N, C-alpha and C positions, 0 to 999 in steps of 0.2 A: 607561712607553717600551718597554720590553723586549717585555712583553705585545702593543704594539701591533706593534712590529718580529714580532714571531712571527705576526702575524696575514698580514702580506704574504708570508708564506714559501708558501703554497698555489700562488699563480701563477707564481713561478718554477719550483716543482716541478715543476708539471704542464708550462710549456712546456720544461723540460729532458727531460721524459718522451716528450713530442711530436717533438722532434726530435733523439731516441736515433739513429734508424736512420741508417747515412751508408758510405762507402765507407772501404778501407784507404787507407794512403799513397801506394800504387800505384794507386790509382781503378779497381781490376779487382773487387774481392771486398767483399760486402755485410758489414757489421759494425755493432757497436755503439758507437757514439763518447759515451765518457762526459764529454768535456769542455763544458763550457757554450757555447752559442752566443753570441757578442757581439750579436746581433739580440735574444735575450732580454732581454738588459739593456736595449735601446733601448725596448721594451715597458713596462718598469718606469719608464724616463726618461722616456717620454712622458705615464703617469699621473703621474710626480710632478711634472712641469711644470704639469700641468693643474691641477693641487693647488694648487700655488706660485701661480697667477694667480685661485685661487678657483672652479674651473669643476670641476662633479661630472659624471663620465661620464653621460651620459642612458642609460637601459636600452637603446634602440633602437641607440644608438652603441656600448654593450656586445656585443649579439648581433653587430652588425654586423663589428665587429672581432674576435669569436671565429670566426665564420665564415673572416672572411680568414687569422684565423693556422691554422684547420684546413686550410685551403684550402693553405695555402703549407707545411705539414707533409707532406700528402697530396703535393703536388708533388714536393717534395724528396727523398721517398722513392721516387715514381716513377723521378724521375731518376736514383736511384743503381739501382735495378733494371734499367734500360733499359741504363745504362753497363756494370752486371755482366754482364749476359746478351747483351748486343749490338755492346760495344764501340764506343757512340755515344751523344751527349745526346738526351735526352726532345726531341721536338717536337711538342708539345700540337697544333698544327694538324695535322697529319699523324696521330699516334697516337692521338687520344680516339675516332676512328672506328671503331679497330680494338679497342676496349675490349669491345665485346659478343662477338666473335669469340673473346676470352681469357677471357671468363667460360665462353662455350659449350664449350671447349678443356678447362676444368677441370671444369664438368659431367658431360661426357661421359667424363673421366678418372676422377673421382672418384665418378661418380654424380649422378643430379638431387636424390637427397633429401640428401645430403650437402652439395652445391651451395646448395639452398633453408635448410638449416640454418647454415650458414657465412655466407650473404647477411645472413641474420635475425640473429645473433650479432654480425655485422661491423654492421650497422644501428644495432642497440642499444648497442653498446661506443661509435661516434660520435656518437649521440645523447647519451649520458650524459658524453662527454669534452667535446661542446659545450656544454653545460648547467652542467659545473662550471668549463669556463672563463670563462664568462659570468658566473657568480656571483663566480668568485676575482677576476676583474676589479672588479666590484662592492664586494668586500669590501675589495679594497687602496685603492682608493678613497675609500671612506670612512673608513681609518685615516688617509690623508693631508688631514688638518683643518686642521694649520697651517702658515704659511709657513716655519716653523723644522726642523719635521718633515719637510714638502716639499723643502726646501732641501739637508738632510742627505741623505736618500733619494737625492735628483736626483744629488748630487755624488758620492754613493758609486757608484750603477750609471752614471754615465756615466765616471768612473774606470775601473772594471773593463770596459765597454764598449771604450773607448780600449786598453787593453791588450791586450783579446784580438784587435780588428783590427789592432794593431800587430804581432802575433807571428802574423797571418795564419790566423786560424781561423774567418774568417767564409765559412760555407758555402750557407746558406740565400738570403742576398741575392743570390750569384751566379747562382744558378739561376732566382730569379723575374727577375732582370734579361733573363738570356738568354732564358727564356721569351717576354718582353715581345718583346725584339729579334728573334726569329724569326717572332711573331706577326705584328709590323709590316713585317717583310722579305717574310713569305709575301703580306701585302696588297699590298705594292709592286710583288712580280714580278707578280701576277696582275691587277692592275690599271696595269701599263704605266708603272710608274713607276721600275724598274729595267730597264735595256737589255741588262744583262749575258746573261742568257738569250736574249734575240730575238738576238744576236750569234752565239751559240752553234747555234742553230739554222739560220742562216744560211749554216753551214758549207758548202763546195764538197761536191756530190755526184757519184758516176760515173754514167754513162750507161746507162740498162737496155739490155739486148741479149742475143744469145747466148752461150750459156757453152759452147763446144764442149769446152774441157777436160773437163768431167764426163761426155763420150761417152752421154749421155742415161740416164745408171744413175741409180737412186734416191739419192736424199741424206737421211739421217736424223740429225736433231739431237736428242741425248736429253742433258736436262738431269737431273743426278742429284743429289737433295736433298739438302744439307748435306755432301757430298762433299767436304772440305776437305784441304788438304796435312797437318794436323796426324795424319790418321791413317798418314802415310807419316814424318813425322817424330816424334812423340811416342814414347817406349819405352813407355808404356802399351799403345798401339795396334798400333805396327810387329810385335811378335812373332806377332800373328794376321794381320796384313793382308799381310806379305811372300806368306808362304805360298799366302793367296788370290788374290793377285795373280798368283802364278805359275802357279797353277792355270788363272787365267782365261787369261791368255798361252797356256797349252798347250794348251788347249782350242780356242781362237780359230786359233792356228797350225795344229793340226792339222785344221781346218778349211779350211785354206788362204788364211787370213786374213794380211795384212802390218799390223804395228802400228806406230805411232811415238807418243810422249807428250811433255808439254810442263807447263809450269807457266803460268798465267794469273793476273793479278791481277782479284779482283771488285770490283764498285763497293759492295758490302754484304758486312756481317758478321752472322751470326748468325740472319737473317733478311731478309725483303724481297726475296724471289726473284723478284719481278716487274722489280727493277730490273737484276739480270744478264739477264733472258730480254730484256727491252726493248734493254740495252746492245748484246749480242751482234746483234739486229736492225736496230738502227738506225745502229750506227758512232758513236755518243754516249755518253759515258760520263755516265749517268744519275742524278741524286740526285731527289728527290720534286717538287723543282720543275721539273725540267727534264722528268723524265717526263711530268706532267699538262699541260704546254705543248707536249708533243710530239705528244700524239693529237688535239690540236687543230690540228695543220698539217698540210700534205701533204706531207712528207719522207717518201722512198722506205724501204723496211724490206726486209730479206732476203725475206721472203716475196713480196712484189711483184717485185723481182728476179727471183726464181726463177720466178714465174709470167709476165713477159716471156721467160724464157729457154724456156718452153713445158713448164713442171712444173705439174702438180695440187699444189696446197698443201692440208696440213692440220695442224691443231693440236689435240693430244689432251691435254685437261686435266681428269684425274680427280678435280682436287682443287676444281675450280670446281663449285659446286652449284646454280647459277643462270646465266640467259645472263648473258654479258661484255659492259658497254654498248660499249667500246672495242674489241672484236674485229674491227668494220668495218676501225679504222683500220689494222691491222697487216698485211690484206691475205690472210687466208686464206680460199681456196675454202668451207672446212668446218672448224668448230670442234666438237671432240667434248666435251661436257661429261661430269659423273658420270652423269646421269640418261640420257644417251646410251649409255652403256656399259651400262645395266640390270643391275648388280650387285646379286642379292641372295642372296650368302655371307654368312659371318660378318663383324663388322666388325673391323676390325683399325687401331689408331692412330686419329688426327686425322681422316683422309679416307675411313678405311673401307675402301675398294677396295686389295686388293693387286696390286703391279705386275704380278706373273705373269699375273694376270687381265686388266689393262690391254693388255699385249703381246700377249696372246691375242687379244683382241677386234679390237684394231688388225690384226692378220695378217688376220681373219675379213673386216674390214669392207674394207681397202685393199689386201693384198695379193694378190688374184686373181692368177693367170699372164695375162700379156699385158698389164697394166694399163700408162696411158701414163707417163712418167717422174714420178716420186711426189716431193717436198719435203715431210716430215714432220717437226713438231716435237714429241717426245715427253718430259711432264715425270712423271717418278718422284715416287712420294710416299711408299713406304713407310719410307724412312729419316728424315721429318720429324718433329720434335718432336711428342709426348714418346717417340718411337721405339720404340713398346710399344702393343700385344701385335704381337710380329714374327711375321709369317705364314710358314707353314711351305711351303717349296718341294717341289713334288709332280712327279713325273717323268714322270706322265702329264699333258700339258696339256690336255687335255680335262676333267680332275677340277680345275682350277685355277677355284674359286669354289666347286663343290658340295663337294669335299673328303672323297670319302668313304672314300679310301685311309688317311685323316689318325685314328689310335685315339683313344679316350676318354682314355686315362693322355696324351696326346701334346697333346691339349685340354688337359687339366689343367697339363700345363708351360705351354702358351702363353698360357693368362690367371691366372698365378699374381698373387699381389699383388706388385706392384712395390716395388723399395727406391727411394723417391723420392729417397734421398739419393746415389744411386751408378747415374746413367741412362747413364752412359758405359759399360756394359754392353749393354744394350740398342742402344745406338747402334751398338756395333761388329756386335753380331748383325744388325741389319739393313742395314748396309753390305755384310757380308757374303752378307746374303740377296740382295740388287741385285745384286752382282757375279756370283754363280752362275745367277743369273734372267739377265742381260742375256748372258753368254757363251753360256748353252743357247739362248736365244732367235735368236742371230745364228748360233751353229753350226746349226741347224737351218733356217736361213732361206735360199733359192734366191739365186742373181745376185751382182752385182759393186757392192754399195752401196756409198757412201761414208759412213761411220758416224763421227759426233762427238760423243765423249761426254764432257761437261763438267759438273764440279761447281758447283752454282750460288753457294756460299757455303761458308765454314768454319760447323762446328757451333755453336750458342751458346755464350757465355762459359763458363757453369757444366762445359763439356763441353772446350772447346778451352783453357781455362787463360789465363794471362796474357801479353799482350804477343805474341799470332801474327800473323804477316801476313795479309794480305786474299787470299792465291793460293788456287787450287782446280788441282788435276790435269785436265788434258785430255786424252784418247785418240783417236787419228784411226785408222781401219781400213777396210781394203777386201782383195777379193779380187785386186783389180786393182792391181798396185803404182805406175802411172801416176796414181791417186788419191790416192794417201799420199805420193808423193816431192815434190810442191811443199811441203810443211809442213816439209821439213827446213831449207829456207832459212829458217827463224823460229825456227831452236832445237831444233827437236823431234828427239827422237832414238829409235831403235830399241828395242822392247820396250815392256813396261808401266810402268816405273818412269820418272818423268822426269827431268830434272837435279835435282841438290839444289840448285843457285841458279836462282831465277825470271830470266827476261830482263827482267823490270820491265812488258813489255807486258801493258796491260789487255786486259779483255774487248771495248773498243771499236775495238780495232785488228783485231779479226776480219774484220769484214764487208769492208773496202777491202782485206785483203790476200786475201781468200777470192775476191773478184771480179777482181781483176787477175789471180790466179794461174790461175784457169778460164776466162778469156777467151781463153787464147791456145790454140792447137791441140794435140791431144794429142801429135804428133811431137813437139813442143817440150818437152811436158813430160817427156817419155820420155829426152831426149837430157840432160836435167840430170845433172851428178854427185850 
């Protein structure tokens, strides 16, 4: 009897190993959870119940069950990773299409040789685990040959499962149920069975028209990748960030700019930059459902409002490597993709193109003297995960791209082997690089443009840490104080450091406030306290 019971052990042992990865009690860090899962006990209960009824699990069923259990383990692990990195639950319906991009990110960071080796090793390990799992279920089924043995095992494991469920240790089943519910909800939303989003899309919009408060000056909306308030609040980062922000303000104020800052709540955390971009442009707090439905609607957007006010509208997207099907919805006259920027220099980070080169190309293409009023959305990417290699800033902007002034010793430092356990170091370096790049770009720029610099979201959870708010800094600046003053009524304060406490306003509030403020004549703006 003891020998037969021992032959049951490979199955629970293997299931225990499969479901080891999990989250800590706060739900923000990956860890190995050594406490057995009650769902594991239920599998053994099912085998024992079948044996009690005299049913032997057929081979095809064993393999199907093994595939199902492997998928459950992978989904549980993926959910833990997404929560730890992005502070949100896994959403298979939307996240699966991004898997190839993540694989490519790993391959470009680690090298394609390492990537193929890792892929082959992972495939072999998963195949071996699958085969062992199917075999162990067969072995367990063959052991449970009598009603007495099956009944004893069934009672023992049922009691263990009940005890584990009673103390709240179930983690796999809730994830699977949540994915099923999320998939059904996606189906319902996109097939007209859920009216919630249709109601939100039907929310009233402001009429398009002239925006005299802008005085026909350029408007530049700059999205600063992964620029979250954690860089201001976390003692790991603040000692480097505060002097850099002071230098940023000093350089721009010396160039004649007036500057105000605030905090605003992003609709996303750690990733999903397009949700932040779309929220600002649409005036709706986007999630993945609403984002998909929005681009199929005819709702007006910020670029369309700017075009109606007589502006040429352009979008600078160095991170997009092929034509973007939804670009037409947003209403830009011209979208610059990575191939339009024609960068041929050394590669930096996930998107290759350094932000200094992007800004240089933008000015060469759209900054010619005497141009029509311009609205430009510029998406900076040098501070995107994995934050390295960090590009060098070069004093001669004509060298940004060729980097002839960068020495061999500097290149060795730039392309040194990264410490993947401490990516907060290159993260801060990339933010510092962009702060300097932006300040020098604007200081050299002529005119009285209204510039809005806005973080898209906090950096991923492995950088931000636990329990971070979804807030990002926003800076507005112009050489014309009339273009900056309206923001004071929305909680913006003078200088580059925003208030310690956010007003709670989300990015979705930007569009309505912007249109309302600048639809008034400049004289009224100047008269405000």
